[in-house]
N, C-alpha and C positions, 0 to 999 in steps of 0.2 A: 540407395538416395531416393528418397519420400520427396515429391513436390509439392504438398500439400502443407509442407512443414515451413515454408516463404509466405503462406498464401494469411496469415493472420496480419503478416507483414505487409506485403505489398495491395491487398485490399483495402485497408485504409487510407495508403502512399497514393492510389489509383484515385480514391472518392473526393478525397478531398481537392487537388486540381480540378477535377470534373466541375463540381460544386459550385468552384469559383467562377469558372469561365463559363458553363453552359447555363448554371442555376443560379447565379447571382442578384436575381431581381424577383425570384419565383420560391419566396419562404415554404410554398405546399411541395415542392417538389425537393426543395434541398431535405424537411421534412421527411419524406418518403423514401430518398435513397439514404437518406441516413439512419435511420430506422431498419430497413431493409439491411443492409451492410453491418447493422451489429447485430440482428438476427442471423446473418451468413456467418458472422466471427464464433457465434455460439457454436452453430452447427459443426463448423470445421474442428474446434478445440473437442468439442466432442467424439466427432470423429477421430483426432488424435489420442484425446483420452481414451479409448477401446483399445489404441496399437500400443502405447504404453501401459497399459494396465497388468501385463503380467511382468513387467522390466525390463520390455525392452527399449532401446535407446534407438530415437531416429535420428537420421544426418541429413544436412540439404548441404550440399559443396557448390557454392555459386561457381558459373562460369566449368563446374565438374573440375576444378582445380583443386589440390588435396591440400591437409593440413598437415605441416603450418604454413604452407607457403599462403593457400585461398584462403579466402573469408567463409565460413563454417556456420551454420545454425544447429545447432541441438535441441532435441527433443528426450526428455527423459521423464519419470514423474516428477516432478518437483517443478519442472518448467512449462510443465504442459498445464497443470494443474492451477498456475498462477493467471496464464493466458485464461484457462477458463474462469476462474473467479472475476478477472477484469472486464470479460467480456460479458456476464451476467449483470454487475457493476453497472456498466456501460448501458446497459438497454434499460435499467431503472431510473438511472439518472436522466437519458435521452429523454423518458416519457416525460417525466417531469421538468424536465426544460419547455418542453412543449406544451404542456398542460398549465404550466405557470406562465407562457409567454416570454421566459427568460429569453430563447434563442430569437427574438425577434427586438430587441431591445438594443442592438449594437449590430455591426457588419460583421461577416463570416465566422459567426458561431459553430455551424457545421463543420464547417472545412477546416477550423483550429480543432474542434473535437475528434475529428479523424485523423489530424498531424498527432494530436494526443496519442491516441490510442495506437498510433503505429510505432512512436518512442517506447511505449508503455511493453509491447508485446517484443520489439525489439530486444530492449534491455532483459526481459526475461531466456530468451530463444538463442542470443548471440553465446556463440563458441571461442569469443576474441575479446582480451579486456580492450583493444583499443576501439572495437566494435561497441562494447559497450559504453565506453566514455559519448561514443558519435552519438546514442541513442541518447544518452542523459541529457548533450546539446539538444537533437531535435523535443526532447522534453522540457529544457529550459526554454524554448523559443517561444513556442507551441502554447507554455502554461501562462507566459508573461503575457500572451495576445490574449488569453483566456480569462487572467485574471481581473485586465482593463476593461474588459467587455462591457460595457452602456456605460462607462466613464465614471468623473466625480473625482475630486481633488485627492479622500483619504484612501478611494481604491489605489488611484496615481501611487501614491505615496508609498502604501503598503505594496505595489509590484516593484516599485525599486529597489525598494530592501528587500523584498526578495529575488529579484537578479543579483543585487552586488552580494550577496550571502552564498547564492549558488554562485557565481563565478569565482568566489576564493575556492569553492569547492572544485571547481572545473578545474583552477589551476594546479590546486596542491595534485588533482588526477594525474595533471599531466606530468607533474615533474614526477610521480610513483611511476607513472610510464616508462618513462624517460629512465627511469633508475633500473628499475625491474629489466628492461631491454639491452641496458647497458651491462649486464652481471649475466643475461643467461639467451638473449640472442634472438627472443621470440617472445611474443604477446598472448599466445594459443594457451587457453586454459588449461588443455591437457596435456602440450607439448611442455607448459610450464612445471605442473607436477612432477612429472620426470626428473626436468633438469635443477629444479631447485631441490631435491631428494639428494641430487649430485655433488652439491656445492659444500666443499670441506669446510672443516669448523674455522678455522684461518682465515676465511675469505665472508665471513656474514654480514659484515658491517653495510654494505650496500643493501641487500636482501631484506634486511633488517628496517632499516631507513624507509625503503619501498612498502614494506608489510604496514609501517608503523602510518607513512603517509595514507594508503589505502585504508585501513580502518578510520581513519579520520573523514575521507573523504564521503565514504559509506554512513556513518556517524553522522557527518549535516544531515546527506537526506534521512535516515531514520529518526531524526531531529531527538538525538541521545544528550542530553545534559551533561555539558553547559554550552552545546553547538544548536541549543536548541533555538538560540531568542527571534530568527525570522519567522516562526511558523502561528504565532497568536496572533499575530497585526493580520497578518497576507493573508491565512486560512479566514478571518472573521469580515474583513471587507472583502474577500471575493466573491459574486454571484453566487449565490446557494448551489445551484448544480454543477458549478467547478470543483467548489469546496470538497462537493459531495465525491466526484471523481479523483479529487485528491487524497481522499483515502487510500488511497491503492499505492498511491505515488511516495508517502515514507516507508511503502512496503516493499518497494524497490533496492531502498537502502539496506534493509533486513535480509532479504533475498539474496544482495550482491554480497553483504555479510558472511552468510550459510554457505555459499556457493564456493566463495572466495577460501572463506578457511577450513571447508572440510576437505578440499581436495586441494589445490596449489601448497595452503599453511596447514596442515591437519595439524590438532592440537597436541599431535607425538611427534612432530617434528624439533627436531631438536634444537634447531638455528632461531626457533624463532618459541619455541618452549616458553609457555607462561605469557605470551605477549598481550594475545584477547585476555584471558581472564584477571589479570592481575588487574586493570582498570575498567575494563567494560561491564563487568558485573556490579561494581560500585558505582559507576554511571545510570544504569539500567536504573540500578534502585533509587538513586537521586530523581529518575526522571518521572517515576512511578508515583516518589512522594511530592515532588512540585507538581504532577499531572495533578494531582487530586485537590492539592493545597489550591491552584489556582480556579479549580473548579469551583470551591467552595467560596473563596474570595470574588469571584468575577462579578462583575455588578452589570455586566450585558449576555443576555444568553448567545451569543454567535459568541465571543470569548470563552464562555464557558464550557461552547461543545471543542473548541480549539483547544484550552485547555485537556482536557477527554481524553483528544487524539494523544496528546505527549503522555499522558499519564498509561494510555493505553499502548501506544508503542514502547512506554518503558517495561510494561507487562510482557514485550516481547522480546524486547533485548535481555531481560533477567532469563528468560527460558531458552535464549540464541547461546548467551555467554555461558553457559553451563558446558556446551559444546560436550553433550554424551548425545547417544540416539535419542534418550527419554525426553532430556531437553528439546532437542529437535523436533521432537514429535509433538510435543506440549505447544510451542511454540508453530508449528505450522496449524493446529487446530484454533488457538488462538487466532492469530493472523487473520482469518477468515469471519471471525466472530466481531473481531475488532473491527474492518473493512464495513461490513456489511452494518454495525451498530453506528460506527460514525456518520457514514454519508447518512443513514436514516436521521441522524439528528440534524445534521446541519441542515437535512430538506425541512423538516417538523419546524426547526427554527424561523427559515423561508415564512411559511404558512404563518407561523406569530407574528412576523413582519408585516406580511400581507394586509392585518384584521385593526394593527398598531401604528401611532406614530414613531416608533422607536422600539427597539429592543432591550433597553433599560431594564433591570432588574425590579420594578417600582410598580406598585398595586396600581392600573389601567383599567377602563370598562374594559370587559371582555369580547373578545372577538367574535367573528360569526363562523358557526362552525366548531362554538368552543370545546364540544363533549367529545367531537369523535381527533381533533385535534390532541386534547388534554388526554385520552387513552392513548394515543399512537406515542406522545411525550412520556408519559407512566410507562409503557411497556419497553424503548429504547432508554431510558434511565436507570431501569431495573438491570439491564443488558447491559448495560458501559460498566454502572457499579458494581457487578457481579453477586446479586441477590439472585438466590434460586426461584425458580426452576431454570433458567434458561441458559446458553450456554457460555456466558461468562461466568456465571459459576464453576459451572464445571472445568473450564479452561484455567479457571486459578488453584482450582482442587487439580488437574493434571502439572502445572507449574510448581505448586508445592510437593506434590508427590516426587517430581524428578528432581528436587533440590536437596531430596534427602542424599547422604554421601558426603553433598558438598562441604567445605570447609565453614562457609557464609551462609549455613542452610536457617541460623537463627537470627540473623538480619532478615532473609528472604520472606522467612514468615511472617514479623514483627514488623516489616514495611510494606510486606503486598495485605496484612492481615488492617493495620492501622490506618493505611491509604484508602483501603475499603471502605471503613468505617467513615473514614473525613467525605468522600468522595455519595456515602448514602444522605449525610447530611448536605451536602452541600446542593444535590441535584431535587431533595425534599424542600430545601429553601426555596430554589428557583421555582420547582412546579407547584409551592402554594401560591408565592406570589401572584406567579403567571395566572394560574386558573382557578383558585380559591380567595381569595384574596378582592379578585375582578369583580366579585358578584357584591363584593361592598361596597362601591365606589359606583356602580351603576346608577342608581338616584340621584347620585349627585353629575351626570355626566351629562351633557347635552350635544354628543356630537352624534355624527349621523353615523349609521351602521354600515360598515365595509361588508361588500358579497363575499361569501365564503371561498374557499379555493376550489377551484375546478376538479372534477369528478379525475378527471385523468392524475392533478397530482396527488389525490389520495390513494389511487390506484397504484403510483409509483411507490411512496410510502409503503402502501400496505403492506405492498411484494417483497419489499426489503425485511420488512418485520416478518412478513411468513418465512421467509428464509430464513430467518434470524429460529425460529419454531422450528422447521425442518432441522437446521444444522445441531438443536438441543435433541428433539428426537431422534433422527439417527449418528448419535454422538459416538456411538460404538461402532459404528461402521466408519466414519470419519476418521475418529482416532486411530485404527486400525489401520484403512490407508496411511495415513499420517504417518504413522509406527514403517507401514514399510518404505515411505518414501527417506524417510529418516536414516534408514537400513542402506538403501542403496546410496545414500549422499556418503555414507561411511566404507563404501565398499566401492570406491569407483573407477575401479580397474577397467571393469567393462565400460563405461564410458571414454578412459582413454584411450580403450583399444580401439570402438567404436570411431573417434574422430580420429586416430592416426592410422587408421587401416587405407592403403594405397594402391587395394587391388581389387576393387568392387564393393561388391556390397556385403556388408558385413551382420547378419543379426542376431545379438547378444540380450540375453537375457538375464534378470538377476535371481540368485538362486534364494531358495527360500520365502519365494514371496509369499 
């Protein structure tokens, strides 16, 4: 048992109250501890990555109570990978919040930011469905506070809508947990994998209902059509650093689907056979199409970016819904791309906002620093639209390749390629209005020039885009590791054996890594 595994949860959980109690009125101290805490999270995540790189499974038993009775945290390739991605994203988002001054526009930004990280890290590391629900609620509470940061009627309305939709998801989650516990007597994921496999064909009604409820809950978190209604307004109205951090929150839903429906309800399980693919793939394709149509139809830049998140998550879910090792590997590669690209675009939208009266896609006087901001937008738009040479193009190729052999391969290819074309047109339209047509109205404008964004803001956005470039350059290595993660997911016995081991330490390695 390694104690380092609980550090990504405990560290932000301790930092948040410290910031509130000891540094409430000292923004400089808050910033220092928040940045140092995130840097420590990155270091811890890198250390954990080296431990699971060979396929080992890490286990932490709270209070030394063994599963399935005790609370356990489990680290495998996938969960630690998501922890590392979250920590890296948090660093650049935090730097932007500090550089732009967003963290000083309302109370308790840094404390809520740390609580948000606690919830995300816990969701990725927990080995228990009930504690996954608990960490979802931590996410909901902290994210609501962050959403209404700096106030405003529009932001408050969007925050209420966000909470209501997610409370519906939480209610369904509780129903699902009750059904699962009634049928199996446990909520530990490893124990559930063993017990669900033993359920007879004549007793499948309860567990099928629970499986359907769970996938609905996770689809709400992952913004799969038609359960996506809460996202456009919520993300568009949220403060830019908050929306950028929320880019990883939709991936929590995708992660939960991958984890639960490869371990507890795998594709070859007879009692839930066909449950995932029969409707999840069509819904994912609709998400891709609707997201890109929303990009084309958007009249504001922030809503354009929000719809691009729906489209990107649709692409992720298309790959996941294939429920093959190739599909999951493609989804994991695309998750990194989608997270970094969406976060960068939300921050770029805020750069544009700082030099304009609004984010309407209409010709207005050019903003200060428009050349560099336009270059950033150009790179981000290429990435999200899936144009070569960036990782979005490679990720879509991987998804299309994984779809070969699927019954709906024609639909997958048609929707992915068609929506990519629509996305290109939508981003081209927005970029030309914001940065090219702006030059045509400069002679008629008598407005005072706004100062350019802070250097730290450019550093944060540039860092995210640099990571996208690195994700492209090292695509072979990243996809190779994603393939290993997928192979480990579809061979869950080492995970199950490690979690249910009750006689001390057990070191398990995945064969074929």
